[in-house]
N, C-alpha and C positions, 0 to 999 in steps of 0.2 A: 465387176468391182463398184461400178455405179449403181447395179438394184441395193448393192449393202452402204453405200451411203445416203441414198435414197430413205432408205429403210431407218437407217441414223438423225437425216434430220428429219422426218416427220414426226420420231420418237422423242428429239428434242423439241419440236414446234410443240405435242401436245403437253410435255411435259412443261414446258414455258406458259402456254395459255392457263394449264391446272393452278401454275404457280399465282400466275396471276387473281384468278377466281379467288384462291384460297386468301392472298391479301386483300382482295375484298370484301370479303365475306365477315373476315376477321374484323374490319372496320365497320362495315356496315353494321353487323349485331352485335357489336361488340357493348359489354355491360361494364361500367364503373363498379368497381369493389368498395364498399364502404372501409375508408382505412381505421376507419374503430374494431371491424374485423382483425383483423393482424393484432392491432395492440391489445384485445383481451387474449389472443389465442397467443400472445408473447408472456402472458401472466400464469399461464396454466401450464401445468406437470410438464404436459408432452409427453404422456405416457401413452397417450392413446390406449387405455385399458376398457372404454367401451364402459366400464359402469354406470357413465351418465344418461347410458341409451342412444347416443351418438355417435358416427363415424369418428370417430379425434377428435381431438381440442378444436381444433379447426371448424370443424361440422357443430359442436357444440359454440363455439363461439358467435358463429353466423347464426346461428338459429336463436341468441340469447338480445342480440341486437337488432333483428328482426320484431321478436314479439314484445322484447323489453319484459319478459315474465321474471317477477322476483322468487320466484320457486325453484326455475331451472338453479342449483346450484352443482359445483362439480365435487365428488365426494372426496376424492383425494386432495384435494388445494386447502392450505391453511386460512387460517381466519383474515390474517392481515391480508391474505391473495385476493381473498372475497371482497375483503371491503375496498379494494382498490380495482378489483373488475365494478364495483357497486358504483363506485364514482363517476367511472369510465361509462359506465352504462347510461349511467343517472338514473337508477330506481336504487332500493333499499335491498338490497341481496340477502337472502333468509342465512340466520348464520344456522351452522350444521353443527352437533355437539361430537366430539370426535369419537371415531367407533374402532372397534379392534375386534378381529374374528376369534370365535373359542369355538373349540370342537368337544362334543357332548358324547363323548367317548375313552373309556380306557384298554379299548379289548386290543391290547398288546398280544404279542403272541404269547406272553408268558401268562396272560391274564385270563384269556378266550382259549375255548378250546377249540382246534382242529377240526373241520367237518370232513374235507377231504383236499386231496391236491387240484387246484386248479390248471389246468393247461389251456390257454386261450392267449388273446389281446389283454395285455396288460394295462386294461385300460376301466378305471372304476367302474363308467357307464355302461361297457360291454359286459362287465361280470355282473352285472346287477341286472341289467337287461336279459340276457342270454342263461346267466346260472348264480346259481348265490354268492358267490368267492370260497375261498376255503375256511371262513370260519362258521363254527357252529351259531353261533350267535347272529340273525338274520337284521339285527339293528345296529350295527357295529360299522368303524369307521371301515373301509374295503380295503385302504391303504396302497392302493397301485397310484395313487399322486396325479390325478387328475386337477385337483386343486391346485397343485403346485404349478403344474402343469400354465394354467392360467393368471397367475401370479407376476403379475408384471413390476412386484416389486423385490422378488425374491426371499418373500417372508416367512415362506414355507416349506419345510425338507421330511421326508418317511422317514422314522425311525422305529424300527421295531416291529411293523405292520400297521401304525397309524399316522397321521398328518400332526406334525410339530409347526405350532406358531409364534415366532419370532415377535410381541407385539412392539419391537424396536421399529422395526421396519411394516410393520401391519400401518395400511391406511384406510381401513375398513371401505375398501373400491366396493366391496361386498359380492366379488367376483365367483369366488372360492361358496360363498353361500348357493348362488345360483349354480355352480355346475354340481355341488356334490348329489350325486342321485340317491344317498339315504336320508338325506338332510341333518346331517348331524353337527354342521355346520350354523352357526349363527353371529351377527353381531348384535357386542355388548356396549357399553359405554369405558370409555378408555379414560381407566382410574389407576392410581399407585395400587390400590389391591383389587380385587374382584374375587366373586364366589359364582362358580359353576359346578351346575350338576353334570358329572361326568359319564351322564348313562343318556341314552334315547330309547331303549329297549321298552316296550310296552306288555310285554309277558308276563305272565302270572310268576311270583315268587317264587316258584319249585322250579319252574322252566329255565330264568334267570342264574338261580344259584345253580343248577347242573350247568349249565353253559358257562359261565363267567364267574370270576372271584371276587371282581369288585363290582357287578350289577347293583343299580336301585334294585328292589325290594318292596317299595310303596310302602314299609313300617309307618311312616307318619311322624315317627322319632324330630324330623327335624320342622317337621310343622308344628308340633306341639309346643318347640323350644322356640319359637322363632317370634320376637318383640312387635314385627310389623303387620305379622300375618303375610310378608313375599312368599310364603313358599304355600303350595298347595299339592292335592293330589287328587285330580276329580277321579268319577264315579266310574271303572272300568278301565283308566288308561295305565296304572299301576306305574306310573312314574310322576316324582316330585319333579314340581317346575317352581323357577324360582323369577317372580317380578325381578328384574334387572329396576325398573324408577323406585321401586319401593324398598329395597334391600339397601340398609345401612353399614355392611360389611363388620359388623361384630363378632360374627364368626361362629355364634353359636350352635347351627347348624352343621356346619365344619366338624365342630367340638364332636358332638353328640354323633353323628356318623363314623362311629370309629371302629365298626364292625366289617362295614362294608366300603366305607371310603369311596363312598358313590359321588361326597361331594368334596371339592377342591377347593383352596383357598390361596392366595397366590398375593406376594406382596406384605405389605405392613400388618396384614388378618393374620398372618402367621404365628405372628407373635402373639396375639389374641388366642386363638385354636392353642396354644401353649399350652397358655396359662390356665385357658378354661380346663382343658385334660388335665393336669397338674393338680388344680384345686379342686376335681371331682374325684380323682384319684386318692390323693388327701381326705377327701370327706370318707369314702370308703374304707378308707384303713380305719380314720377314728372309728368308725360306728361297727368295723369289726371287732376292734380293740374293744370298744364297751360293751359291744355283747361275749366277747369271751370272758369279761371281766365279771358280766352279771352272772355267767355261769359258773365262774369259778369262784363266788363269793359264795362264805357258809351260811347255809340256812337257819335263823332262827327259829325257836317255839311258836307256831301259830303259824308261821308263812308255809303256804302252800309248797307242796316238795312235785 
């Protein structure tokens, strides 16, 4: 019994000495935290999405206070919050134009052919690294939801084999862009309207037409009708690319791409597209009617037959 009591006393004494050592060291090496860090962190969204490149909102706030770098911007904070953060930090924080994610693919199950049945981890990265996935097009959205898993704002869901983005919930953090192994997601300006090439294939037109019913075949019609030279088809790329900074949302490229429908217009631009297509259809009908009328017109003497 005395041995047990001795052991208890010894262990208790060691624990007491260690506690004293911890208390002394915590006071000796205590580093006072700048209260400004907590104040700035409280203005951040607290999503801890990692889009800024730092481990959480507190980590971002700490580096901002220490470096006073005006280029440090939280990608998901509002303009009002950024201004308040700049005021507290005593710097002019750079404003960031609101952005949203856009998918450059319409490779749904009904649009793109199936190559085989994929059996494995339901991960886009795994499928891309070890296997092509189950779609014939090697440039299509794999559709296993890696982007959906990293989205901290519930702005993405998978429907019919492709990712679908909700622009109202999307904060433009860019985590989905970094995660997508096929690089079929990009950030575009957040506007009431948007025009996006919904294809990423670099294959030649015959290959695209065999694989997908809505893939871009680089015909160049959109390039010719664009009034701002915002669309290009680089030699060998086999794909139309829209410069979002130049695009004025006139809708002419969307209206022109009416066979493949590889360019998508959302918002008010849809009305412009409908008007342009109706106008073009009317002009075609008028030309057809004029041609028929000319053919049916009786020929007079001297007119060539």
